[in-house]
N, C-alpha and C positions, 0 to 999 in steps of 0.2 A: 586478344584481350577485350575488345569491345563487346563481343557476345557474352563473355563472362560478367562484365559489368552490367549488361542489360539483364541477365539472369539474376544477378545479385539484387538488383532493384526489385524485380518481380518476387523473389524469395522474401525480401524484407517486407514488402507490402503484404505478402501472404501471412507472415508472422504477425503483423499488426492486425490482420483480420481475425486472428485467433482470439483476440481480446474483446471484451465488451466495447461498444454495444453490438458488435457484429457476432461475437460468440461462436465463431467457427473453429472451436478448439482443436479438432483433428488436424487442421492446417499447420499447427505448431511442429508436428513431427517432420513432415517433408521440408518445412522451411528451415529447420535446424540441420537436417540432412544436406540440404542444398549448400549451406555455407561450407560444410566439411568437404563436399565434392568440388566446390568451385575453387578452393584454395589449394587443392592437392597439386603437387608438382610446380607450384608457382614460386618465384623468387620472393624474398621478404618484402621488397618494395611493391610488387604487384599484389601480394597477399594483403598487405595493408590497405591498398586501394580498394580491393574487393570487399574487405571487412568494413571499411568506412562507408562505402556506398550502400552496402547491405543494411547497416545499422541506421544510416540516415533515412533510408526508405521506411524502415521499421518505425522509427520514432516519429517521422513525419506523418505516418498513418495512425499510430497509437496515441499520440499526444496532440493531435491536431486541434483539440479543444482549447489549447492555450492561445489560439489565434484571437480569441475575444479580448485578450490583454494586448495583443499586437502580433502581427506576423513576424516582426523582428524578434520579439521575445521567444516565439515558438521556434524560429530558425536558429537562434543562438543556442537555446537549450538542446535542440536536436543535434547540432554540431558538437557541442560539448560532450553529450552522452555518446554520440557515434564515435568520438575520438577514442573511447575505451576499446572499441571493437577492432581498431586497426592493429594494435599489438596482439590482440587476441587472435586475429586471423593469422598473423605471422606464427604464433605459437601453435595453432592448429596444424598449419602446414608442416612445421618442424616435428610435431608429435607423430606424424605418420611413420616415422622410422621405428616406432615401437609396435610390437604385435598387439598390445592392449590399447591401441590408439582410440578405439571407440569409447572405452572407459575414460581415458585421459581427456578426450574431447568433452565428455560430459562434465568432468570435474573442472575443466577450464571455464565452462559457462558459469559454474557456481562461483569460481574465484573472481571472475570479472564482475558478476553481480554483487559479490561481497564488497569489492573495492568501490564500485560506483554508488553503492548504498551508503557510503561513508564520506566520500570526497567527490568534488570540492564542496565547500560551504555546507558541510553536514550531510551531503549525499542526496541522491534522488532515486529511491528504490522503485519508483513506478516502472512498469515494463518488465519486471522479473518474470521468467517463464512460468513460475508457479501461479502467478496472478491471472494467467490466461487460460488455465485448465481447471478452474474450480468446479465445472460441471462434469469433469471426467473422473473415472475411477481413481486416477492417480492422486486426487485431492486428499484421499484418506491417509496418504503417507504423511500429511502435515501433522497428524496426531503422534507420529513416531519421531520425525526429525524436522518438523517445521517447514517453512518455505524453502530452505536450502535443499532438503531431501526431495521435495516435489520437483524443483527445478532440475536437480540431478537426474531424476527419473525421466523427465521430458527430454532432456538432452541426450540421455543414454539411448532411449528409443530412437531418437532422430539419428544419432551416430550409428546405431545398429542398422537403421534403414539404409544409411549411406554405405555401410559395409556390405549389405545385401546387394545393393546396386552394383558395386564393384565386383562382387562374386559372380553375379549374373553376366556381367560384361566379359569376365574371364572364362565363362563357361562352367563355373563351379556351382551348379544348380543345387546340389545337396547342402553345402554350407549356407547358401542363400536361404533355402527353405528352413534350415535349423534356426538361423538368426531371426527370420520373420516370425516363426512359430514361438520362439522364446519371448519375443517382444509382446506378442498377443497374450501369451500365458501370463507374463508379468503384469500386463495392463489389467487383465480381468481378475488376477489373484488379489489385487488391491480391494476388490469388492468384498473380500472376506475379512478385511480389517474391521473389528467392531468399533462403532462410534456411539457414544452415549446420546440419549435423547431425553432422559428423565433427570431427576436430581433428588437430593435428600429432603428438600423442602421447596416451597414456591413463594413467589412474591408477585403482587399485582402492581404493574407499572403503567403510568400514563405518559404518553409522549405528545408533546405539543408542537405542531407545525403551523405556526401562525401565518406564514406566507410572506412573500416579499413583493411589493408592487413593481410592475415592469415598466410603467410609464416613466418618462424622464423627470424625476424630481431632484431637487438639490440634495446634497448629502445630509443636511440637517433635517429636511422634511422626510427623507427616506428613513433615517434613524427613528424619527418619531412615529412613523406609520408602522414600521416593523415592530417596535417595542409595544405600541398600542395593540397590534394584532395578537401578540403573545399574552399580554395582560388580559385582553377581552376573552381570548380563547380559554384562559385559565378560569376566569369568572364563569364562563359558560359551562365548563367542566364541573365547577362547584355546584351550579344549579342542577345539572344532570345527576350528580351524586345525591343531592338532597331529594330529588324526585324519585330516586330509585332506578333511573334509566340505565345507569352504569354502576358497577361495583366500586366501592371505595378503594382507591389504590393506597399502597404503602409509600409510594414516592411518585413525584411528577418530575419529568425531565424537560427542560427547555434546551434549545440548541445553542450552538456557538453564536455569539454576537446577537442573541435575541435582544439584549440590551447593550447598545453600542456606546454607552456613556457611563461614566463612573457614578454609581448611585450614592457614594459616600461624599461626593462633591456637589451633587445636584439633588437637593431635598425632594423636589417633585418626583424624580425617578425613584428615589428610595421609598417614598410614600406609596406610589403606585405598585411597586414591586412587593412591598411588604403587605399591602392590602390584598393583592391577588393571592399571595401565599396563605394569609390568614383565612381568606374566604374558602380556599380549597381544603384547608385544614390538615395538610400533610407536608412533610419535608419536600422541598423542591430544589432541584439542581439547576441553577441559573447560569447561563453563559453570558458573560459581560466583559466589558473592557474597563480596566482600572488604570489610573495614573500612577506609575511607579515613582516618578518625580516630575520636575518641570519639563523635561524633554523626552521622557520615555513612558511607554505604555506596557501593560501586560494583558494577555488574553487569558482570562481566568474564569473558572467555574466555582461557584459558591454554593455550599449547602445552606439553604435558607429555611429555618424552622418557623412554623406558624406561631410558636410561643416565645422563642428566644432570639429570633431574627437571624442574621448572618453568622455562620459558623466556619466549619472547615473549608479550605480552598485547595484547588489544584490549578496551577499556572502552566500553560502550554510550554513544553520544553523544546520541541522541534519547530522552529519558526520558518516561514516560507520566504526565501530570499526574493527581494524585489516585490514582495507582496506585503510582508509584515516588517521588513527592515530592508534598508538599501546598503548592500556591501559597497565599500569605497564610495560613500555618498558624495563627497566633494567632487570626485572625478566623474562618477557615472551621471550625475545630474547635469553636467556640462554637455554630455553627448545625447542623453535621452531626456528631453525637457519635461515629459509628462511624469517622470519620477518625482518631480517636485510636488506632485499632488499627494504624495505620502510624506507629510511634513515631520512626523514623529516616528521614531523606530520603536518597535516592541522589544522587550528584553525577555529572555527565557526563564522559566522556573527551574527548580533543581530537585524536586521530590516527585515520587511516583504518584499516579492518579488513584491510588487506593484511598477511598473515602467511606465513611460511615454515614448512611442516609436511610431513614425510615427503618432502622433496626437491621439493615443489610450492609455488608461490606461489598462495595463495587470497585471495579477497575475502570477508571475513566481515561479516555484519550480524546484529543481534540483534532478533528479533521485530518489533515496531512499526516498526523502522527500514527495513524493506524497502519501505515505502510512500513513502519520501523519495527523490526522484530523485538528489540530489547525493551521498548517502551511498554508494549502490551504485556510482555512476559513479566516485567518488573511489577506491574500492577496486580498480576495473578499471584506472583510469589509473595507479595505483601498482603495477601488474604482476599483479593477480589473474587467473589463467587458469581458475579454477573458482570459481563463486559458492557461498557457504555461508550458510544461514540457520539459526541456533540459536533455538529458540522454546519458550515454555512457555504453551500455550493451555488448560491444564487447567481453569481457571475457566470458560472459554467452551465446554466440551465439548458437542457435539450442539446447538449454537445457530446454526450457520451461519458463525460467525466464522472457524474454521479453514479452511473452504472459500473464504472471501473472501481470506484471506491466501495461500492456495495460488494463487488466480487472479492476485493481484498478483505473486507470485513467478514465475509463468509469463510474465507480460509482461516482467519484468526479464530473464529468460533471452533472450527475443527481442530486447529492446532492446540488449543488449550482446553477443549472439552467444556466450553462454557456457552450458555446462551448469550446472545448479544442484542442490545437494543440500540437503535440509531435515531437520534432526534436531529432533524435538519430544518433550517428556516423555511426552505422552499421545496424540500424533497431532494433525495429520496429518504424518507424516514421508514423505519421498518423493524421487524422482529425476526431474528435469525435463531434457529434451533442450534443445539450443540453439535449436530451432525452437518451443519452448514446449509441446511435447507431453509428457505424463506417462508416463514409462517404468515407474515403480513407485510405489505409495503404500500406506500402512498404514491400518488401521482405527483409529478412536479408542478409547481406553481398552483397548488390547490390547498386551501386551508384544511387541516385535518387534525383530529385527535384520536390516537390509538390507546385503548385501555386493554391490557392483556395480562394474563398470568403466565409467568415464566419460571422454569426450574432453577434452583440454585445448586451449584456443585462446589464441593471443597476439594475433591480428589484431583490430583495433578496427572496430566498425560505424560508419556515418555518425553515428548517434545519439550514440555515445560521443565521437566527434571533435567534433561540433558543440556538445557540452556544453549549457549553458543558452541558447545563442543562438537556437535554434528557438523556445523558449517566449517569449523576448524579442521576436523578430520577429513572432510571432503576436499578442502583446498590444499591440505598439506602435501599430498603426493606430487602435485604439479609444482608447487613451490620448491620442493626438494629437488626435482628434476632440473628446474631452472637454475637453482643455486649450484647444483653439481656441475652443470654445463658451464656456467660462468666461472666457477673455480678452476675447471680444467683449462678453459681458455686463458685465464689469468696465469696459471702455472706454465702453460705452453709458451706464452709470450715472454715470460721471464727467462725461460730456458732456451728460447729461440728455436724450439722444435715445432713442426706443423701439428695442428690440432686434428686428431682423428677420432671418430666416434665408432666404436665397435657396434656391429649389428646385434641387437638384443635377441 
């Protein structure tokens, strides 16, 4: 058993290395294959142990960036997420009884990712297989079935590789060759999937990355500097527009938390914000924090007009547990004292991020939200022709987390056939084409302003049209098998007869 646990750790690390910032995406296939092979012929208890250790190594590698909050936070989240893979491993071992086990193994990966993307506390979609292979041909499948279909394809190739290994072990070289050949053909066939690059019209967008100071400032001083950086960068952009150095944009995008204080309660903030927008002369999407009431805040984007002032708003719906709110606050703050540094909880919004700005309908999501299928899809279905991500990753600078978020954003662009622009306080800001390629990106902790022309698209991809039905269809066969097995066991116990499973 110990050798299997050791191999499980190595395989989990290999899967983590498939993700940014390492970008060794081919490792995803043998890493997935390894889990199938390691749990074969194991008892449920031992399968669970292998699956848990495998996932713990994976999350420890892929979300190590969370250590900047605290090693305890990273460890707790890794353990919680790894817990999903213990029953998954039991299921993988059980599914070997079916001839179609490679397909069922692939669908099981999708099922587990679907569950952990929703629970607990709203879910944590980070680490889905799809997000680690954005540079592979398989990413094109996102335009057909979204992230679930891409994850299924990665897992299917991995399970197929496991089947090929078993065939070679048994001396069945021809089946092994057929399986390997089919995997390669499937992989490169994805290159034939057409991905859009143009659009029906274009819009010129300016992205402001004002930057965040890294020296140790108090919270109040940090807020003031970050806000001043974005105000000054906007005035500088206005001067460059007047001089003809850059074209006049139709909209300007500020990142999440560019203004970390409520402008409607603090007149100097309001005046500076309004002055910057009036100077640049075009609608500006401003990321700010508003007071919802005396004890709650909202993370909100406001469309600010140079003539009419503040207008439409989008309030972040998926909040970060222990970052933007403290679950079980009274209990948790007793055990983790530093949680008291977050005195007020944010409350979520309830409407999609479809906003009208500068004559264009955009689909806005804020930071963490880009990892959630439904939030991006809703903004497109509500008319968004350009995807926008406002983010503040300053806490995770140079840890790999911004690169992971960029990869997720690239997959979203492919999924919905939309260009995407990212405005980050400290980077990575960027421009992504509808085919997922990166047109421009900034360096971290470097002030920058990007002015670019991007295409607008109204047509919907198959993935957008199918909505969550692809994920449901991929999960259903495994759910049916589990339900059928449980029903048989229940009936057998009631009748007092032994449970037997016929060979399929």
